[in-house]
C-alpha positions as CSV (number, residue, x, y, z in Angstrom):
1,M,23.2,-1.9,-6.8
2,L,22.0,-4.5,-9.5
3,K,19.5,-4.1,-11.9
4,V,17.5,-6.7,-13.4
5,E,14.8,-6.6,-16.1
6,T,14.4,-10.7,-15.9
7,I,12.7,-13.5,-13.6
8,K,15.7,-15.6,-14.9
9,S,18.3,-12.8,-13.0
10,V,16.9,-12.1,-10.1
11,R,16.2,-16.1,-9.2
12,E,20.1,-16.6,-9.9
13,Q,21.1,-13.7,-7.5
14,V,19.0,-14.5,-4.8
15,A,19.6,-18.0,-4.6
16,Q,23.6,-17.3,-4.7
17,W,22.7,-15.1,-1.7
18,K,20.6,-17.1,0.4
19,Q,23.9,-20.4,-0.3
20,E,25.6,-17.8,1.7
21,G,23.0,-18.1,4.6
22,L,22.0,-14.0,3.9
23,K,18.3,-13.1,4.5
24,V,16.4,-11.1,1.9
25,G,14.1,-8.8,2.2
26,F,11.8,-7.3,-0.9
27,V,9.6,-3.9,-1.0
28,P,7.0,-4.2,-4.1
29,T,6.4,-0.7,-5.4
30,M,4.9,0.3,-8.6
31,G,7.9,3.1,-8.7
32,N,7.1,7.2,-8.9
33,L,8.7,6.5,-5.6
34,H,8.7,9.5,-2.8
35,D,10.1,9.1,0.8
36,G,7.5,7.0,1.8
37,H,8.4,4.5,-0.1
38,L,12.5,5.1,0.8
39,S,11.3,4.7,4.5
40,L,9.7,1.0,3.5
41,V,13.1,0.8,1.9
42,K,14.8,1.4,5.2
43,M,12.7,-1.1,7.0
44,A,13.7,-3.9,5.1
45,Q,17.3,-3.2,5.5
46,E,17.3,-3.3,9.5
47,K,15.3,-6.5,9.1
48,A,17.4,-8.1,6.5
49,D,20.8,-9.1,4.6
50,K,19.6,-8.0,1.3
51,V,16.9,-6.1,0.0
52,V,15.5,-6.4,-3.6
53,V,13.0,-3.5,-4.7
54,S,10.8,-4.1,-7.6
55,I,9.2,-1.7,-9.7
56,F,6.4,-2.7,-11.5
57,V,3.1,-1.3,-12.8
58,N,1.0,-3.9,-12.8
59,P,-2.3,-3.5,-15.0
60,L,-4.1,-6.4,-13.5
61,Q,-5.2,-4.1,-10.3
62,F,-6.1,-1.4,-12.6
63,G,-10.0,-1.1,-13.7
64,P,-11.3,-0.1,-17.1
65,N,-11.6,3.6,-16.4
66,E,-8.6,3.3,-14.0
67,D,-5.5,5.4,-15.5
68,F,-2.4,2.4,-15.9
69,G,-1.5,4.3,-19.2
70,N,-0.5,7.6,-17.2
71,Y,0.5,6.4,-14.5
72,P,4.0,7.9,-13.8
73,R,6.9,5.8,-14.7
74,T,9.8,7.4,-13.2
75,L,12.3,4.6,-13.6
76,Q,15.8,6.4,-14.2
77,K,14.9,9.2,-10.7
78,D,13.7,5.7,-8.7
79,C,16.8,3.9,-9.7
80,E,18.9,7.1,-8.1
81,K,16.8,7.5,-5.0
82,L,17.2,3.5,-4.4
83,G,21.1,3.6,-5.6
84,A,21.7,6.3,-2.4
85,L,20.5,4.1,-0.3
86,N,22.7,1.4,-1.0
87,V,19.8,-1.6,-2.3
88,D,21.3,-4.6,-3.5
89,M,18.6,-4.9,-6.3
90,V,16.1,-3.2,-8.4
91,F,13.8,-5.3,-10.6
92,F,12.0,-3.9,-13.2
93,P,10.3,-6.2,-15.2
94,S,8.4,-5.3,-18.3
95,V,4.7,-6.9,-18.4
96,E,5.9,-9.2,-21.4
97,E,8.1,-10.4,-18.8
98,M,5.7,-11.1,-16.2
99,Y,2.6,-11.8,-18.1
100,P,4.1,-13.7,-21.1
101,E,0.7,-14.7,-22.4
102,N,-0.6,-11.4,-23.1
103,G,-2.6,-12.2,-19.5
104,M,-3.1,-15.0,-17.1
105,D,-5.7,-17.6,-16.9
106,T,-4.5,-18.2,-13.8
107,L,-5.6,-15.3,-11.1
108,V,-5.1,-15.3,-7.0
109,K,-8.4,-14.6,-5.4
110,A,-8.5,-11.9,-2.8
111,S,-10.0,-13.0,0.4
112,A,-13.9,-13.0,-0.3
113,T,-14.7,-11.0,2.8
114,L,-12.0,-8.8,3.4
115,G,-11.9,-7.6,-0.2
116,A,-15.6,-7.2,-0.9
117,L,-15.0,-3.9,1.6
118,W,-13.8,-0.8,1.1
119,E,-11.9,0.1,-2.1
120,G,-12.6,-3.9,-3.0
121,A,-16.2,-2.5,-3.2
122,S,-15.5,0.5,-5.6
123,R,-13.2,-0.8,-7.5
124,P,-14.0,-4.4,-8.8
125,G,-11.1,-7.0,-9.1
126,H,-8.6,-4.5,-8.0
127,F,-7.3,-6.9,-4.8
128,D,-7.5,-9.9,-6.6
129,G,-4.8,-8.3,-8.9
130,V,-2.9,-7.2,-6.1
131,T,-3.3,-10.8,-4.8
132,T,-1.7,-12.1,-8.4
133,V,1.1,-9.9,-8.9
134,V,2.2,-9.9,-5.1
135,T,1.9,-13.7,-5.3
136,K,4.3,-13.9,-8.4
137,L,6.5,-11.7,-6.9
138,F,7.1,-13.8,-4.1
139,N,8.2,-16.9,-5.9
140,I,10.2,-14.9,-8.2
141,V,12.0,-13.2,-5.3
142,T,11.1,-16.1,-2.5
143,P,12.3,-13.4,-0.1
144,D,12.0,-14.4,3.8
145,V,10.5,-10.7,4.7
146,A,8.5,-8.3,2.6
147,V,7.1,-4.8,3.8
148,F,4.1,-3.3,2.8
149,G,2.8,0.5,3.9
150,Q,0.2,1.3,6.4
151,K,-1.2,3.7,4.0
152,D,-2.4,1.4,1.8
153,F,-4.2,-0.7,5.1
154,Q,-7.1,-3.0,3.8
155,Q,-3.4,-4.1,1.2
156,W,-1.5,-5.2,3.8
157,R,-4.0,-6.7,5.9
158,I,-5.1,-8.8,2.3
159,I,-1.9,-9.8,1.7
160,K,-1.1,-10.8,5.7
161,Q,-4.1,-13.2,5.1
162,M,-3.0,-14.5,2.1
163,V,0.1,-15.1,3.3
164,V,-1.5,-17.6,6.2
165,D,-4.4,-18.9,3.8
166,L,-1.6,-20.3,1.2
167,S,1.3,-20.9,4.1
168,M,3.3,-18.9,2.6
169,S,7.1,-18.6,3.8
170,V,8.0,-14.8,4.4
171,D,7.1,-12.6,6.9
172,I,4.6,-9.7,6.1
173,L,5.9,-6.6,7.7
174,R,3.6,-3.5,8.1
175,A,5.5,0.3,8.2
176,P,4.3,3.5,9.7
177,I,3.0,6.0,7.2
178,G,5.0,8.2,6.1
179,R,3.7,12.3,6.1
180,D,4.5,15.5,5.0
181,I,5.5,17.9,7.8
182,D,2.1,19.2,7.9
183,G,0.7,15.2,8.3
184,L,-0.4,14.6,4.6
185,A,0.2,11.0,4.4
186,L,2.8,10.8,1.4
187,S,1.5,9.8,-1.6
188,S,2.1,9.8,-5.9
189,R,-1.0,11.1,-5.6
190,N,-0.1,14.4,-3.1
191,Q,1.4,15.7,-7.4
192,Y,-2.0,16.1,-8.9
193,L,-2.9,18.2,-6.4
194,T,-3.4,22.5,-6.9
195,E,-1.7,24.5,-4.2
196,V,-5.0,25.4,-2.9
197,Q,-5.8,21.8,-2.5
198,R,-2.8,20.7,-1.3
199,Q,-3.8,23.8,1.5
200,V,-6.9,21.3,2.5
201,A,-5.3,18.0,2.4
202,P,-3.6,18.0,5.3
203,K,-7.4,18.5,7.6
204,L,-8.0,14.6,6.8
205,F,-5.2,14.1,9.4
206,V,-6.8,16.6,11.3
207,T,-9.7,14.7,11.1
208,L,-8.8,11.6,11.3
209,Q,-6.5,12.4,15.0
210,D,-9.9,14.1,16.4
211,I,-11.8,10.4,15.9
212,A,-8.5,8.6,17.7
213,S,-8.6,11.3,20.7
214,A,-12.4,10.9,21.2
215,I,-12.3,6.9,21.1
216,E,-9.3,7.2,23.6
217,S,-11.0,9.2,25.7
218,G,-14.3,6.8,26.2
219,N,-16.3,7.9,23.3
220,T,-17.7,5.2,21.9
221,L,-20.4,6.5,19.8
222,Y,-18.6,5.7,16.7
223,R,-21.5,6.6,14.4
224,E,-21.8,9.4,15.5
225,L,-18.5,10.3,15.5
226,E,-18.6,9.1,11.2
227,V,-21.0,11.4,10.4
228,T,-19.6,14.4,12.3
229,A,-16.1,13.5,10.3
230,E,-17.3,13.5,6.6
231,K,-19.5,16.5,7.9
232,Q,-16.5,18.2,9.2
233,L,-14.3,17.2,5.6
234,L,-16.8,18.7,3.6
235,A,-16.7,22.3,5.8
236,Y,-12.9,22.0,5.2
237,G,-12.8,21.7,1.9
238,F,-12.5,18.6,0.5
239,D,-15.3,18.1,-2.7
240,A,-16.2,14.7,-1.8
241,V,-16.0,11.8,1.2
242,D,-16.4,7.9,0.0
243,Y,-15.7,6.8,3.5
244,I,-14.5,7.5,7.2
245,R,-15.4,4.4,9.1
246,I,-13.9,3.5,12.5
247,V,-13.5,-0.7,12.0
248,D,-12.1,-3.3,13.2
249,A,-8.1,-3.8,12.4
250,D,-8.7,-7.8,11.2
251,T,-12.1,-8.3,9.8
252,L,-11.7,-4.3,8.7
253,K,-15.7,-4.4,9.2
254,P,-17.6,-1.4,10.8
255,V,-17.8,-1.8,14.9
256,M,-20.0,-0.7,17.1
257,E,-18.1,-1.1,20.2
258,K,-14.6,-1.9,20.8
259,N,-13.6,-5.2,21.5
260,G,-9.6,-5.2,20.1
261,S,-7.7,-2.9,17.8
262,L,-9.7,-0.4,15.5
263,V,-8.3,1.7,12.7
264,V,-10.3,4.6,10.9
265,L,-10.3,4.4,7.3
266,A,-11.0,7.4,4.7
267,V,-11.2,8.3,1.5
268,V,-11.7,11.7,0.3
269,R,-11.3,13.7,-2.9
270,L,-10.3,16.9,-3.8
271,G,-11.4,17.9,-7.3
272,A,-9.9,14.5,-9.8
273,T,-7.3,13.6,-6.7
274,R,-8.7,10.5,-4.7
275,L,-6.4,10.8,-1.2
276,L,-6.2,7.8,0.8
277,D,-5.3,7.7,4.8
278,N,-5.8,6.0,8.4
279,I,-4.9,5.7,11.7
280,C,-4.4,2.1,14.1
281,I,-6.3,2.6,17.8
282,N,-5.5,0.3,19.8
């Protein structure tokens, strides 16, 4: 496995692969890898001849009161996991390599409509940081296909829209949510849960499944389902529910009736830990 820290080295190697007619897959991450990340890598390996994984904790997507400095950085362990999967290249640039002028004047704005909702409402500027760094990474790696996880459904939808709007020549794939045996969505944040909180956390997925079952059985009282779900989550022991909403999978706007694919988006809190999850309903 190639371990690369510079943009120049990535470009030289990818150019060689493409001269050989090889298809390049890409998985962007912020490291602290778990089995959910590794499932994205495996999907990329199924779709491409060579796979590049980036590990970069992107300062642009952290707000002033968020934990950029404390975000877990486990590069050695991450490389061991990627090496065990026979990943072709891991790219782990420094902040200075990615943003050499100690910042950037040019930002790639996320879709104003998609980015203003849900996570965008609670984390202003977050998705602009995501679209900017992903655009830079796409320009560096020039992948044929890139894989993102369904757990961050809004992020995936925004990136997919960005690729369409900017005529980028990369195919964006959505990988299913990796889950623990009890249904909890795999996340780096799970390590912060206490033993008691860890017992409560899987109830979020149970609640999402209950909503999906109700809708699939013909229940169209969406707002009532949301209110019931929020009460149930608090009864299970969650400290707060930021939102649990039934939205159109394309526009991400709340729906009153089912006209197409739906997704139930949810964010809950256990102590200081914020957990995201969702479930798609076709």
